[in-house]
Structures are given as structure tokens and as C-alpha cells.
C-alpha positions as CSV (number, residue, x, y, z in Angstrom):
1,M,0.0,-0.2,0.0
2,R,3.0,2.3,0.8
3,F,4.3,1.4,-2.6
4,V,1.2,2.5,-4.5
5,F,0.7,6.0,-2.3
6,S,4.4,6.8,-3.2
7,N,3.8,6.1,-7.0
8,M,0.8,8.3,-6.6
9,I,2.5,11.2,-5.1
10,I,5.3,10.9,-7.7
11,L,2.8,10.6,-10.6
12,F,1.1,14.1,-9.3
13,F,4.3,15.8,-8.7
14,N,5.1,14.9,-12.6
15,V,1.8,16.0,-13.8
16,S,2.0,19.1,-11.9
17,L,5.3,20.0,-13.3
18,T,3.9,19.1,-16.9
19,L,1.0,21.3,-16.3
20,F,3.3,24.3,-14.8
21,G,5.6,24.0,-17.9
22,V,2.6,24.1,-20.4
23,Y,0.6,26.8,-18.9
24,S,2.8,29.0,-17.4
25,P,2.8,32.6,-18.1
26,N,5.6,32.7,-20.5
27,C,3.4,30.6,-23.1
28,N,1.4,33.9,-23.8
29,I,-0.6,32.9,-26.7
30,N,-3.5,35.9,-26.8
31,D,-1.3,38.7,-27.5
32,T,0.5,39.5,-31.0
33,K,3.6,41.1,-29.5
34,S,5.7,39.0,-31.8
35,K,6.1,37.3,-35.3
36,N,5.1,34.0,-33.6
37,D,2.2,34.9,-32.1
38,I,0.7,36.1,-35.3
39,I,1.8,32.9,-36.7
40,F,0.1,30.8,-33.7
41,K,-3.3,32.9,-34.3
42,E,-3.4,32.4,-37.8
43,I,-2.9,28.4,-37.3
44,L,-6.0,28.5,-34.8
45,K,-8.1,30.6,-37.1
46,D,-9.7,28.0,-38.9
47,Y,-9.3,25.2,-37.0
48,N,-12.1,22.5,-36.6
49,T,-12.6,21.6,-33.2
50,E,-14.4,18.4,-34.2
51,G,-12.8,14.9,-34.8
52,K,-9.3,13.9,-34.2
53,T,-5.9,16.1,-34.5
54,I,-2.4,15.3,-35.2
55,V,-0.1,18.1,-35.1
56,I,3.2,17.4,-37.6
57,D,6.3,19.3,-36.7
58,P,9.0,20.1,-39.3
59,G,12.0,20.3,-37.3
60,H,14.4,23.5,-37.2
61,G,13.6,26.3,-40.0
62,G,14.6,30.2,-40.3
63,K,18.1,30.7,-38.7
64,D,17.6,27.1,-37.1
65,K,18.9,25.2,-40.2
66,G,19.5,22.0,-38.3
67,T,22.2,19.7,-39.7
68,S,23.5,19.8,-43.0
69,F,25.4,18.1,-45.7
70,G,26.8,20.5,-48.5
71,K,23.8,22.4,-50.2
72,Y,21.2,20.1,-48.0
73,N,20.0,21.5,-45.2
74,E,17.5,19.6,-42.7
75,K,15.2,22.5,-42.1
76,N,14.3,22.1,-45.9
77,I,13.7,18.6,-46.1
78,T,11.8,18.1,-43.1
79,L,9.1,20.5,-44.3
80,E,9.3,19.0,-47.5
81,I,8.5,15.7,-45.7
82,A,5.8,17.1,-43.7
83,L,3.8,18.6,-46.3
84,K,4.2,15.3,-48.1
85,L,2.9,13.7,-45.1
86,K,0.0,16.3,-44.5
87,K,-1.4,15.7,-48.5
88,Q,-1.3,12.0,-47.8
89,L,-3.1,11.6,-44.7
90,E,-5.8,14.0,-46.1
91,I,-6.5,11.5,-48.4
92,M,-6.0,8.5,-46.0
93,L,-7.8,10.0,-43.3
94,P,-10.0,12.9,-44.6
95,E,-12.0,13.1,-41.3
96,L,-8.6,14.1,-39.3
97,N,-7.4,17.6,-38.5
98,I,-3.7,18.0,-39.6
99,V,-1.8,20.9,-38.4
100,L,1.4,21.9,-39.3
101,T,3.8,24.1,-36.7
102,R,5.3,25.7,-39.8
103,V,4.2,25.8,-43.6
104,N,7.6,27.8,-44.8
105,D,11.0,28.7,-43.8
106,T,10.3,30.1,-40.2
107,F,12.3,29.9,-37.0
108,I,9.4,28.7,-34.3
109,P,11.0,28.0,-30.7
110,L,10.5,24.5,-29.5
111,H,8.2,25.6,-26.7
112,R,5.7,27.3,-29.4
113,R,5.6,24.5,-31.2
114,V,4.3,22.1,-28.5
115,E,2.2,24.9,-27.2
116,I,0.3,24.6,-30.5
117,A,-0.3,21.0,-29.8
118,N,-1.3,21.6,-26.5
119,T,-3.7,24.4,-26.9
120,L,-5.4,22.5,-29.7
121,G,-6.0,19.6,-27.7
122,A,-4.0,17.4,-30.3
123,D,-4.4,13.6,-30.1
124,L,-1.0,13.2,-31.4
125,F,2.5,15.1,-32.0
126,I,5.0,13.8,-34.6
127,S,8.2,15.9,-35.0
128,I,10.3,15.3,-38.0
129,H,14.2,15.8,-38.5
130,C,17.0,14.3,-40.1
131,N,20.0,12.6,-38.6
132,S,23.9,13.2,-39.5
133,F,27.1,11.2,-38.3
134,K,29.7,12.6,-40.5
135,E,32.4,10.7,-38.4
136,D,31.0,7.4,-40.2
137,K,29.2,8.0,-43.3
138,K,28.3,4.3,-43.7
139,I,25.8,4.6,-40.8
140,N,22.2,5.1,-42.1
141,G,18.3,4.1,-41.5
142,I,15.5,5.8,-39.9
143,E,15.3,6.1,-35.6
144,V,12.1,7.0,-33.8
145,F,12.5,8.5,-30.5
146,T,9.9,8.7,-27.7
147,L,10.8,10.5,-24.3
148,G,12.7,8.3,-21.9
149,V,15.5,7.3,-19.9
150,T,18.8,6.7,-21.7
151,E,22.6,7.0,-20.9
152,A,23.5,5.6,-24.5
153,K,26.1,7.9,-26.0
154,D,24.2,7.6,-29.4
155,N,20.7,8.5,-28.2
156,L,22.4,11.4,-26.0
157,D,24.1,12.9,-29.4
158,V,21.0,13.1,-31.1
159,A,19.2,14.8,-28.4
160,F,22.1,17.3,-27.5
161,R,22.0,18.3,-31.4
162,E,18.3,18.6,-31.4
163,N,17.9,20.4,-28.3
164,A,20.5,22.9,-29.2
165,S,17.8,24.8,-31.2
166,V,16.8,26.5,-27.8
167,L,19.9,28.4,-28.0
168,L,18.9,30.2,-31.0
169,E,15.7,31.7,-29.2
170,N,16.4,35.4,-28.0
171,D,14.4,34.3,-24.6
172,H,15.6,30.9,-24.1
173,Q,16.5,31.8,-20.6
174,N,12.9,32.4,-19.5
175,N,11.3,29.9,-21.7
176,Y,13.6,27.1,-20.3
177,D,15.0,28.0,-17.0
178,W,14.9,24.8,-15.7
179,Y,17.2,23.3,-18.5
180,D,20.6,23.6,-19.5
181,P,21.2,22.7,-23.0
182,N,25.2,22.2,-22.3
183,S,24.3,19.9,-19.5
184,I,24.9,16.1,-19.9
185,E,23.2,15.9,-16.2
186,A,20.0,18.3,-17.8
187,H,19.5,15.8,-20.5
188,I,19.4,12.7,-18.2
189,F,17.0,14.5,-15.8
190,L,14.8,15.6,-18.7
191,A,14.9,12.0,-20.0
192,T,13.8,10.7,-16.5
193,F,10.5,13.0,-16.7
194,Q,7.7,10.4,-16.7
195,N,5.6,10.9,-19.5
196,I,2.0,9.8,-18.7
197,H,1.3,8.9,-22.7
198,M,4.5,6.9,-22.9
199,E,2.6,3.7,-23.6
200,E,0.9,5.1,-26.4
201,S,3.9,6.8,-27.8
202,V,5.9,3.6,-27.9
203,L,2.9,2.0,-29.6
204,L,2.9,4.3,-32.4
205,A,6.8,4.1,-32.6
206,S,6.6,0.5,-33.1
207,K,3.9,0.5,-35.5
208,L,5.7,3.3,-37.5
209,V,9.4,1.2,-37.6
210,G,6.9,-1.9,-38.5
211,F,5.8,-0.2,-41.4
212,L,9.2,0.8,-42.5
213,H,10.7,-2.4,-41.9
214,R,8.1,-3.9,-44.5
215,G,8.3,-1.1,-46.8
216,S,11.9,-1.3,-46.8
217,T,11.9,2.5,-47.8
218,M,15.0,3.0,-45.0
219,K,17.0,0.9,-42.8
220,N,15.1,0.3,-39.4
221,R,17.2,1.3,-36.5
222,G,14.3,0.8,-34.3
223,V,12.4,2.6,-31.2
224,K,14.7,4.7,-28.9
225,Q,14.3,6.6,-25.8
226,S,16.0,9.9,-25.1
227,G,15.5,13.3,-23.5
228,F,13.9,16.0,-26.2
229,V,12.8,19.2,-24.8
230,I,10.3,19.3,-27.5
231,L,8.7,15.9,-26.2
232,K,8.9,17.0,-22.7
233,Q,6.0,19.3,-22.5
234,A,3.5,17.2,-25.0
235,V,0.5,16.2,-23.1
236,M,-0.8,13.6,-25.7
237,P,1.3,10.6,-27.6
238,S,4.4,12.0,-29.0
239,I,7.2,11.1,-30.8
240,L,10.4,12.3,-32.9
241,I,11.5,10.6,-36.0
242,E,14.8,11.0,-37.5
243,T,14.1,10.0,-41.0
244,G,17.6,9.3,-42.3
245,F,21.3,10.6,-42.4
246,L,22.3,13.3,-44.5
247,S,25.7,11.9,-44.2
248,N,24.9,8.7,-45.8
249,P,24.6,8.7,-49.7
250,K,21.7,6.3,-49.9
251,D,19.6,8.2,-47.3
252,R,20.6,11.3,-48.6
253,K,19.3,10.6,-52.1
254,K,16.0,9.6,-50.5
255,L,16.0,12.5,-48.2
256,T,16.6,15.0,-51.0
257,T,14.1,13.7,-54.0
258,D,10.4,13.8,-54.2
259,K,10.2,10.1,-54.6
260,G,12.3,9.5,-51.5
261,Q,10.2,11.9,-49.4
262,N,7.0,10.6,-50.6
263,G,8.0,7.0,-49.7
264,I,9.0,8.1,-46.4
265,A,5.6,10.1,-45.8
266,N,3.9,7.0,-47.1
267,E,5.2,4.8,-44.6
268,I,4.3,7.4,-41.8
269,S,0.9,8.0,-42.9
270,K,0.3,4.2,-42.7
271,A,1.2,4.3,-39.3
272,V,-0.6,7.0,-38.3
273,V,-3.7,5.5,-40.1
274,S,-3.2,2.1,-37.9
275,Y,-2.5,3.9,-35.0
276,F,-6.0,5.7,-35.3
277,N,-7.9,2.7,-36.4
278,R,-6.8,0.2,-34.2
């Protein structure tokens, strides 16, 4: 009984932290003092409150180009895949509300992307990214991440790279006063934050890697866990997809061509359909 009571206290503490993070005064969504506030209001303007909602987040954007290889930047590739994914889902699940956190080359702070999903009461949040490992260009494949505990160096390296986007925000000290993006301890602490939607997130991630394996679009590197800032404050099932390695020639060809991007979007869309129809 003492064990159950202790777990209830821990759960209450974690949920309280989540709600404080999501609904803190820094998340001022009702004014128009910044370019991002205007973008946020534009997204909400024509939103249909009926039916299920998925928020697709094309990683990076604007001054945050993400990882790169030669002339190819992650921010452009993630947007192309997200737009193709939206089109495919509109055909496969016409009743689904599909919202993108950005539709052009715009810099959107990480906390604002999650705020969009939380404010809409989204049923699913998918953040799309590209990987890179220039030290070994043979490494390739898709990885699907959920928020979770890890001390594996490779997983921490990915989290470090994606979380570094917060440093490009002018007021990141205020938006993330609980988080130091240069601290290994902060990443591990973030990864231990209990997400009450973890089981659903892992379910979606598992479906996705299953479809990728059968479709043979890219090598399947499996479902992994790490401490991503963008997933921490999401109050719905959420995953982060590393859609391939720009540093690998085969992956790069798929990531930078319409055919390859459509193939990746198709596997993701089939996983989403299976998730909602289960």
C-alpha cells in the first residue's frame, strides 16, 4: 500500500510539473507582440474543433538550419516531408484535423511548437528531423524516439543536437529556465521525466518502424528513448522521427528527392492510420 501511495505522489508531482510547464505565463498565446504569436493565431483561425487532431512539426526552420551536408539543410527536408505527409493523410484520413507547426522557412521556438499541440488538444504530435554522423558515413536508417531514460551515448548525442535549437531563441533563459542544453545531467534528468502518454507513444513508434521495415523505404534502426525538450511538455502521445542520415549517400538520395520523401511520408502515414484505426 505504501508503494502504491508513493507512486501516486510521484505521478501527481510529474503531472503538476507538466501542467506548470505547459500553462506557464511565458506561454502568452493571446497577444500579437511577436511574429510567432501572429503565426500561432493564424494556425488557430480556421481550426475545426471536431474529430481527431494530429500536429506535424517540421524540425528547425529559419535561422535554425539543423544538420546539413553540402547544399542540403535539414530544415528544408523536414518541411518537404511534412507537407507530403499532410497531403497523404488528408486522403487516407479525411476526417482528421492536420496542423503543421510551420508551413515555410520560419523559426519557431521549441516551446511554441508544443504549445500549438497542447492548445489544440491534439491526439498526436510528430516531430520530423534528419540525422547526421559525418565521422562514419556508412551509418544510415530511420530512428524513432520517444521521451525516456537513456545514458546511451548515441541517443544522448542526438538529443544534444536537436535540443541545441533552444540556444537560438532570444529569450531561451526564460522559456527554459529549468534546462541547461549544455549539461549532460540536464539531458538525463529531462529523459527521466515521466510521460503519462509513454505507452501510446511507444505503440505509435513501434507501428512506424514496423511499416518502415515492411516497406523497406529505409533501414530500420528501431525505437529508442532520449531526453528531447520538444517532447517533454507534450500532453499527448508524441514521437520524434529521425528520417535518415544526410551524411549517408543512400539516405541522402531518399531524403532529397520527391520520390524518396514521398516514400518516407507514405510509411509514416500508414503507421498513423493504423494507430488511429486500431
